[in-house]
C-alpha positions as CSV (number, residue, x, y, z in Angstrom):
1,M,-18.5,7.5,71.0
2,E,-20.7,4.5,69.6
3,I,-23.7,6.6,69.4
4,E,-21.8,9.4,68.5
5,N,-20.5,7.9,65.5
6,S,-23.7,6.0,64.9
7,E,-25.4,9.6,64.7
8,K,-22.9,11.2,62.4
9,K,-23.1,8.2,60.0
10,N,-26.6,8.6,59.7
11,A,-26.9,12.9,59.9
12,R,-28.6,14.4,57.1
13,Y,-27.1,18.1,55.3
14,C,-29.3,20.3,53.0
15,V,-26.8,22.2,50.6
16,T,-28.3,25.6,49.1
17,G,-26.8,26.9,46.0
18,A,-25.7,23.2,45.3
19,N,-25.0,24.2,41.8
20,G,-22.0,27.0,43.0
21,Y,-18.3,26.7,43.0
22,I,-18.4,26.1,47.0
23,G,-21.9,24.5,46.8
24,S,-21.0,21.2,44.7
25,W,-17.9,20.5,46.2
26,L,-19.7,20.9,49.5
27,V,-22.0,18.2,48.4
28,K,-19.5,15.9,47.1
29,L,-17.2,16.1,50.0
30,L,-20.5,15.1,52.4
31,L,-21.4,12.4,50.1
32,Q,-17.8,11.1,50.1
33,R,-17.4,10.9,54.1
34,G,-21.0,8.5,53.6
35,Y,-23.8,11.7,54.7
36,L,-27.2,11.7,53.7
37,V,-27.7,15.2,51.5
38,H,-30.1,17.4,50.1
39,A,-29.3,19.1,47.6
40,T,-31.5,22.6,46.5
41,L,-31.5,24.5,43.2
42,R,-34.4,26.6,41.5
43,D,-33.8,24.6,38.4
44,P,-32.8,20.8,39.7
45,A,-32.2,20.4,36.1
46,K,-28.9,22.3,36.2
47,L,-27.4,19.6,38.6
48,L,-27.4,16.7,36.0
49,H,-23.9,17.7,34.8
50,L,-23.0,17.5,38.4
51,L,-24.7,13.9,39.1
52,S,-21.5,11.8,37.6
53,M,-19.1,13.7,39.7
54,W,-20.8,13.3,42.5
55,S,-20.2,9.4,44.2
56,G,-22.4,8.0,46.5
57,G,-25.3,9.6,44.7
58,D,-28.0,6.9,46.5
59,R,-27.8,9.2,49.2
60,L,-28.6,12.7,47.4
61,R,-32.3,13.7,46.8
62,L,-32.4,16.6,44.4
63,F,-34.8,20.1,45.4
64,K,-36.3,22.1,43.9
65,A,-36.7,25.5,46.2
66,D,-36.8,29.2,45.4
67,L,-35.1,31.6,48.5
68,Q,-38.3,34.3,47.0
69,E,-40.8,31.9,47.9
70,E,-41.7,31.5,51.6
71,G,-42.0,27.8,52.6
72,S,-40.3,26.8,49.0
73,F,-37.9,25.0,51.5
74,D,-39.8,23.4,53.9
75,E,-39.5,20.1,52.6
76,A,-35.7,20.4,51.6
77,V,-34.7,20.8,55.3
78,K,-37.2,18.3,56.9
79,G,-35.4,15.5,58.7
80,C,-31.8,17.4,58.1
81,H,-29.7,17.9,61.1
82,G,-28.1,20.7,59.7
83,V,-28.4,23.4,56.6
84,F,-25.3,24.9,54.7
85,H,-26.8,27.8,53.3
86,V,-24.4,28.4,50.0
87,A,-26.4,30.4,47.4
88,A,-26.0,34.0,47.1
89,S,-25.9,36.6,44.6
90,M,-22.6,37.2,42.5
91,E,-23.2,40.5,41.6
92,F,-20.5,42.7,42.2
93,N,-21.1,46.6,40.7
94,V,-24.5,48.3,39.4
95,T,-23.0,51.3,37.4
96,E,-25.8,51.8,34.6
97,N,-28.4,53.1,36.4
98,A,-30.0,56.3,37.2
99,N,-31.1,55.7,41.1
100,V,-28.3,52.9,41.6
101,E,-28.9,53.0,45.7
102,N,-32.4,52.2,45.2
103,Y,-31.7,50.2,42.4
104,V,-29.2,47.5,44.4
105,Q,-31.5,47.8,47.8
106,T,-34.5,46.4,45.4
107,N,-33.1,44.5,43.5
108,V,-30.0,42.7,45.1
109,I,-30.4,43.5,49.0
110,D,-33.9,43.1,50.3
111,P,-34.4,39.2,47.8
112,A,-31.0,38.3,49.5
113,I,-32.0,39.2,53.3
114,K,-35.9,38.1,52.7
115,G,-34.6,34.5,50.5
116,T,-32.2,33.9,53.7
117,L,-35.1,35.0,56.3
118,N,-37.2,32.1,54.4
119,L,-34.7,29.5,54.8
120,L,-34.1,30.5,58.5
121,N,-38.0,30.0,59.1
122,S,-37.9,26.5,57.3
123,C,-35.2,25.4,59.6
124,L,-37.3,27.2,62.6
125,K,-40.1,25.2,61.4
126,S,-38.5,21.7,61.0
127,K,-37.5,20.9,64.2
128,S,-34.5,19.0,63.4
129,V,-32.0,21.4,62.4
130,K,-29.5,21.3,64.8
131,R,-27.3,24.1,63.4
132,V,-27.2,26.5,60.3
133,V,-23.6,27.1,58.6
134,F,-24.0,30.4,56.4
135,T,-21.3,31.2,54.3
136,S,-20.3,34.7,54.2
137,S,-17.3,36.5,52.8
138,I,-13.9,38.6,53.4
139,S,-15.4,41.3,51.3
140,T,-17.3,41.8,55.0
141,L,-13.8,42.7,56.4
142,T,-11.1,45.5,55.6
143,A,-7.7,45.8,57.2
144,K,-8.0,49.7,58.0
145,D,-9.4,50.7,61.0
146,S,-11.9,54.1,61.4
147,S,-8.5,56.4,60.5
148,G,-7.3,54.8,57.6
149,K,-4.4,53.0,59.4
150,W,-3.4,49.6,58.5
151,R,-4.0,47.3,61.2
152,D,-1.6,44.6,62.0
153,V,-4.1,42.1,62.5
154,V,-7.1,40.9,60.1
155,D,-9.8,38.6,61.9
156,E,-13.4,38.2,62.2
157,T,-14.2,41.8,64.4
158,C,-12.7,44.0,61.7
159,Q,-16.4,44.3,59.5
160,I,-16.3,47.3,56.8
161,P,-18.5,49.5,57.9
162,V,-22.1,49.5,56.0
163,D,-22.0,52.9,55.7
164,Y,-18.6,53.4,53.8
165,V,-19.9,50.5,51.6
166,W,-22.6,52.7,50.3
167,N,-20.8,56.0,49.9
168,A,-17.6,54.8,49.0
169,K,-18.8,52.1,46.2
170,A,-15.8,50.4,45.5
171,T,-15.4,47.9,42.7
172,G,-17.4,45.0,44.1
173,W,-19.3,46.7,46.7
174,V,-22.6,45.5,45.7
175,Y,-21.6,41.6,46.8
176,A,-19.8,42.9,49.6
177,L,-23.0,44.8,51.0
178,S,-25.2,42.1,50.0
179,K,-23.1,39.7,52.4
180,L,-22.8,42.6,55.2
181,L,-27.0,43.1,55.6
182,T,-27.6,39.5,54.7
183,E,-25.4,38.1,57.4
184,E,-26.3,40.4,60.1
185,A,-30.2,40.4,59.2
186,A,-29.5,36.0,59.4
187,F,-27.7,36.7,63.2
188,Q,-30.8,38.5,64.4
189,Y,-33.2,36.2,63.1
190,A,-31.2,33.2,64.8
191,N,-30.5,35.1,68.0
192,H,-34.0,36.1,68.5
193,N,-35.5,32.9,67.4
194,G,-33.0,30.2,69.0
195,I,-31.2,29.1,65.8
196,D,-27.8,28.1,66.3
197,L,-26.2,29.8,63.2
198,V,-22.5,30.0,62.8
199,S,-20.7,31.8,59.7
200,V,-17.8,31.0,57.4
201,I,-16.1,34.2,56.0
202,T,-14.2,33.0,52.8
203,A,-10.9,34.1,51.4
204,T,-10.7,33.9,47.8
205,V,-11.4,30.8,46.7
206,A,-8.9,28.8,44.0
207,G,-8.4,25.1,42.9
208,P,-10.3,22.8,40.5
209,F,-14.4,23.5,39.8
210,L,-17.3,20.8,39.1
211,T,-19.2,24.1,37.6
212,P,-19.9,23.9,33.9
213,S,-18.8,27.4,34.2
214,V,-15.9,29.2,35.6
215,P,-16.4,30.6,39.1
216,S,-16.3,33.9,39.8
217,S,-13.2,33.8,42.2
218,I,-11.2,31.8,39.9
219,Q,-11.9,34.5,37.2
220,V,-10.5,37.1,39.7
221,L,-7.5,35.4,40.7
222,L,-6.1,34.6,37.2
223,S,-7.2,38.1,35.9
224,P,-4.0,39.3,35.8
225,L,-3.1,36.1,33.3
226,T,-6.4,36.7,31.3
227,G,-5.9,40.7,31.5
228,D,-9.9,40.9,32.0
229,S,-10.0,44.4,33.5
230,K,-13.5,43.7,35.4
231,Y,-12.0,41.0,37.4
232,F,-8.5,42.6,37.7
233,S,-10.1,45.6,38.9
234,I,-11.8,43.3,41.8
235,L,-8.3,41.8,42.6
236,S,-7.1,45.3,42.6
237,A,-9.3,46.4,45.2
238,V,-8.9,43.7,47.4
239,N,-5.5,44.3,47.6
240,A,-6.3,47.7,48.3
241,R,-8.6,47.0,51.1
242,M,-6.6,44.1,52.6
243,G,-3.3,45.1,51.9
244,S,-3.1,41.5,50.3
245,I,-5.1,38.6,48.6
246,A,-5.9,36.3,50.9
247,L,-6.6,32.5,49.3
248,V,-8.1,29.7,50.1
249,H,-8.1,26.0,48.4
250,I,-11.7,25.0,47.7
251,E,-11.3,21.6,49.3
252,D,-10.2,23.4,52.7
253,I,-13.2,25.8,52.8
254,C,-15.4,23.2,52.4
255,N,-14.6,21.1,55.0
256,A,-14.0,24.0,57.3
257,H,-18.1,24.3,56.5
258,I,-18.3,20.8,57.7
259,F,-16.0,21.0,60.4
260,L,-17.8,24.0,62.1
261,M,-21.0,22.9,61.4
262,E,-20.0,19.5,63.6
263,N,-17.9,20.9,66.0
264,K,-20.2,21.3,69.0
265,T,-18.4,24.0,70.6
266,A,-18.2,26.9,67.4
267,K,-20.0,29.7,68.1
268,G,-20.3,33.2,66.0
269,R,-18.0,33.9,63.2
270,Y,-14.6,32.3,61.7
271,L,-12.5,33.9,59.5
272,C,-11.3,31.0,56.8
273,C,-8.0,31.4,55.1
274,S,-5.0,29.3,54.7
275,Q,-2.2,31.8,53.5
276,S,-2.1,35.5,52.2
277,Y,0.2,37.1,49.7
278,L,1.1,40.8,48.4
279,M,-0.6,41.3,45.0
280,S,3.4,40.9,43.3
281,E,4.2,37.7,45.1
282,L,0.7,36.1,43.5
283,V,1.6,37.5,40.0
284,D,5.1,35.6,40.7
285,H,3.3,32.4,41.6
286,L,0.7,32.5,39.0
287,A,3.9,33.6,36.5
288,E,5.8,30.4,37.6
289,E,3.2,28.3,37.0
290,Y,1.7,29.8,33.9
291,P,4.3,32.1,32.2
292,C,2.8,35.0,30.2
293,S,4.0,37.6,28.2
294,K,1.4,39.5,29.1
295,I,0.7,39.2,32.7
296,Q,-0.9,42.2,34.6
297,R,1.3,43.7,37.7
298,S,-0.1,47.1,38.3
299,A,-2.1,47.1,41.7
300,G,-2.0,50.5,42.7
301,G,0.8,50.9,44.6
302,E,-1.0,50.1,47.8
303,E,1.5,47.2,49.1
304,D,4.9,49.7,48.6
305,R,3.1,51.9,51.7
306,C,2.5,49.5,54.2
307,I,3.5,46.5,55.9
308,P,0.9,43.8,54.9
309,S,-1.7,43.0,57.8
310,E,-1.8,39.6,58.9
311,I,-5.2,38.1,57.8
312,S,-5.8,35.9,60.6
313,S,-7.5,32.6,60.8
314,K,-6.6,32.0,65.2
315,K,-9.9,31.2,66.0
316,L,-10.9,28.4,63.4
317,R,-7.4,27.3,64.0
318,D,-7.6,27.3,67.8
319,L,-10.8,25.6,67.4
320,G,-8.7,22.0,65.9
321,F,-9.3,23.2,62.2
322,D,-5.9,21.9,59.9
323,Y,-5.6,23.5,56.3
324,K,-3.8,20.9,53.9
325,H,-3.2,23.1,50.2
326,D,-0.4,25.6,50.3
327,I,-0.5,28.3,47.8
328,K,1.5,26.0,45.0
329,V,-1.4,23.3,44.8
330,M,-3.9,25.9,45.0
331,I,-2.2,27.9,41.7
332,R,-1.2,24.8,39.5
333,E,-4.4,23.2,40.6
334,T,-6.8,26.0,39.7
335,I,-4.8,26.6,36.2
336,A,-5.0,23.0,35.5
337,C,-8.8,22.7,35.7
338,C,-9.0,25.9,33.8
339,V,-6.8,24.8,30.7
340,D,-8.8,21.8,30.7
341,Y,-11.8,23.4,30.7
342,G,-10.5,25.7,27.9
343,F,-10.6,28.6,30.1
344,L,-6.8,29.1,29.4
345,Q,-4.3,27.8,26.5
346,A,-2.4,24.9,27.5
347,I,1.2,26.0,26.8
348,G,5.1,24.2,27.4
349,K,6.9,24.9,30.3
């Protein structure tokens, strides 16, 4: 046990996309646990605002690395025991393009796959990397089966067909397609080359953020309050596809990443969702914390036609993972952070 604790204390991890919502929090929690951290970004100068928020900075190294450049991550992953691949394009839709399929394939899908394979190749060359944890998304899942009927339970096996995403082009389809195809390519490469790869399927992430701008997932979650039609359409599309809105606190999702990195028995894909709610229930929680006369409630009526599917984290829970934050904490901390940031106006209760 002493040897294991010693190895754990001296563990070194690399985090891609360290300037993002999940990435920045992941760096923070890893440093708090005493790990050595390699944080990567195309422009490390953009991480400077985060340095004051990351305690234990003496154990942090910043690396300039570009996923599109082969070998760019060689130095960043060198000596690391594990790599968290969090970096991803946040492009949701492409509408103003004559050949949208070709544009998305060339400008979103191909770069995402190439970048992930470049990173995995660097991990393969390093010899020190024992596991890679890939950040996936619940946008890759659907609560409906091939006949269009609602499933009783949604878990890691309920992937949305790639052909359906291409053909339907529902709101947020570009992001979903990118995650689906990149994760598929990552597992194929990992299996072929003997890399231990585990993926975390994230629900809509809520809670405080460290980034200088409001994360997309927060804007989606709060769209009933802000009235932002772009992000509300994404929230409504999620509700239509899943029958409810699945949520997870930022600290819980990052702890799940670390838990899966350290648990030797972890294998494959893990859905990380602490709770899920009907759109109407979510809006009620938002309204309770932030009373707003213009709050938007329309969700297309999907929830009136079905009993919501259970969004199950059983596989992750069975491995021993526990969630710490409920919806009241998630909503309260999300809104408080957005008020401090100036994204939402402070109002009296």
